[in-house]
C-alpha positions as CSV (number, residue, x, y, z in Angstrom):
1,M,0.0,-9.4,-7.3
2,L,-1.6,-12.5,-5.9
3,V,0.3,-12.0,-2.7
4,V,-1.2,-8.5,-2.2
5,K,-4.7,-9.9,-2.6
6,I,-4.0,-12.7,-0.1
7,V,-2.6,-10.3,2.4
8,I,-5.6,-8.0,2.0
9,G,-8.0,-11.0,2.3
10,A,-6.2,-12.2,5.5
11,L,-6.4,-8.7,7.0
12,L,-10.1,-8.5,6.2
13,I,-10.7,-11.9,7.9
14,F,-8.6,-10.7,10.9
15,M,-10.8,-7.6,11.1
16,V,-14.0,-9.7,11.2
17,V,-12.6,-12.1,13.8
18,S,-11.5,-9.3,16.1
19,L,-14.9,-7.6,15.7
20,F,-16.6,-10.8,16.9
21,K,-14.2,-11.2,19.8
22,A,-15.0,-7.7,21.0
23,M,-18.7,-8.4,20.6
24,V,-18.4,-11.6,22.7
25,I,-16.6,-9.7,25.4
26,M,-19.2,-6.9,25.3
27,L,-22.1,-9.3,25.5
28,K,-20.6,-11.4,28.4
29,N,-19.7,-8.1,30.2
30,K,-16.3,-9.5,31.3
31,Q,-14.6,-6.8,33.4
32,D,-11.2,-8.6,33.3
33,E,-10.8,-8.4,29.5
34,N,-10.4,-5.1,27.6
35,M,-12.7,-4.8,24.6
36,S,-10.8,-1.8,23.2
37,K,-7.8,-4.1,22.5
38,Y,-9.7,-5.9,19.8
39,I,-11.3,-2.8,18.5
40,G,-7.8,-1.2,18.3
41,R,-6.5,-4.2,16.4
42,R,-9.4,-3.8,13.9
43,V,-8.6,-0.2,13.3
44,L,-5.0,-1.0,12.8
45,A,-5.9,-3.7,10.3
46,S,-8.1,-1.3,8.3
47,A,-5.3,1.3,8.3
48,L,-2.9,-1.4,7.0
49,I,-5.4,-2.4,4.3
50,I,-5.8,1.2,3.1
51,G,-2.0,1.6,3.1
52,I,-1.4,-1.6,1.1
53,I,-4.0,-0.6,-1.4
54,L,-2.5,2.9,-1.9
55,L,1.0,1.4,-2.2
56,G,-0.2,-1.2,-4.7
57,V,-1.9,1.4,-6.8
58,A,1.1,3.7,-6.6
59,T,3.5,1.0,-7.6
60,G,1.3,-0.5,-10.3
61,L,0.7,-3.9,-8.5
62,I,-3.0,-3.1,-8.3
63,K,-4.8,-1.6,-11.3
64,P,-8.0,0.2,-10.3
65,N,-11.1,0.0,-12.4
66,L,-11.8,3.0,-14.7
67,S,-14.6,5.3,-13.7
68,P,-17.8,5.1,-15.9
69,Y,-16.9,8.5,-17.4
70,Q,-13.4,7.3,-18.4
71,Q,-14.8,4.1,-19.9
72,Q,-17.2,6.1,-22.1
73,A,-14.4,8.3,-23.3
74,T,-12.2,5.4,-24.2
75,Q,-15.1,3.6,-26.1
76,T,-16.0,6.6,-28.2
77,E,-12.5,7.3,-29.3
């Protein structure tokens, strides 16, 4: 379970880094570098994060929090 959290954290850091790389290219207005490469990597990383979370929940590695309505129902029983 810790490995899943580390992978998700690393992907989130990768997303932020690629976002800032794209911002630097946009602000410097470099024509030789393609900003969409970094934005595409960011979108791919976010899709991987969503996939990992869904797989983790489906396999039981990640246990989601109960909704407030479910918590009330379990406390009153």
